[in-house]
N, C-alpha and C positions, 0 to 999 in steps of 0.2 A: 204303896206297898210294892216291893220288888217282884218282878215276874218270875224269877228263879230263886229257889231257896239256896242257902249256903251249901247244903248237901248236894243239890242238883248241880250247881256250878262247880263244886269241888270234884265231883265224879266226872264231869265233862273235861276238866283240866288234866286229869290223870292220863299221862302218856301223850297228850296233845302236843303237836309241834308248831301249830299256828292257830291264830284266831279263827281261821276258816274251819279247822278241825273242831274247835269248840262250838262254833255256830252249828255245824252239821250234827254234832252229838246232842245238841239241844233242840234239834228239829227246825233250825233256821236255815235259810239259804247260805251257802258257803261264803258268798260275797256280801252278806248283810253287814251293816255298820257294827263294829264291835266295841265302840267307845262305851256303850252302856255296860257291856260285859266287863270291860277293863275296869271301869269305875266301880262296878259291883264287886269285883274280885278284890279291889283295894279296900272297899268298905268292909267286906267280910274278912279281910286280912289273909287272903289265900295266896299260896305260892304260885306265881306265874313265871318263874325263872326258866322253865322249859319251853316257853312260848317265844318264837322268833319275833323280834321287833323289826321295825322298818330298816334299822341299820344292820341287821344280821340276816344272813342267809339261812334258810331252813333245810337246805339240801347240799350235798357234797358235789364236787366236780364229777365224780363217778356216777352219781345219781342223775345229774344233768346230762351227761354223755349218753347214758342208757335211755333216758327219756327222749332225747333228740333222735337217737337211732331208731326207736320203736314208733315214733309219732308220725302222723301225716300232716299235722298243723301245729302252730304255736299254742293253740287252745288245748290240744292233746298233751303237749309238753307240760303246760301249766297244771292240768288235771293230774297227770302222773306224779307231779311234785307236790300235790296237795293244795293247789291254788285254784281259784275260780278260772274258768275258761276266758272270762272277760276282765281279768285283773291286769289292766293296761300297764301299770308301773312294774308289776312282777314280770310280765312278759318282756318288757324292755330290758329289765335286769337279766333275764334269761338270754336274750339276744346278745347282750354285751358279754355275758359269761361264755356263750358258745363261740363268739368271735375271739375272745381271749384264749380259749382252748383250741382254736383252729378247727372247730367241728364243721362238717359238711351239713349245711342246712338247706341245700338246694331242693330237697324233696318236701320241704315244709311249705304249706300254703296257708294263707291267712284265714280262708273260709272253711278249712277242714276237708277240702277236696284234693285229690292227687293232682299235681300240676300237669297241664297238657304238654305234650312233647311235640 
């Protein structure tokens, strides 16, 4: 028997931009594996078109710029963009996006501490 009813999963999907959002709304860790939820949404024939896939970005260049400017670490950037602090592939994509945009990332530290000067 599925852990989530069709109604629970449908409610969690409303307005969600990522599977991390859906996980959080269901009381799961943001970085929990979402394959079960994706399969269940398919089984229930729920609309998941608003959820970003691995091949699509769930944030704009302006959102990335604002997140980088306000953050102290790449983990902070990830959280501000609705991702897990430990989402390695997402953080790598954010780094590439920041480089493409020419953003100053010298103030970002991997461990969440302000860099020593």
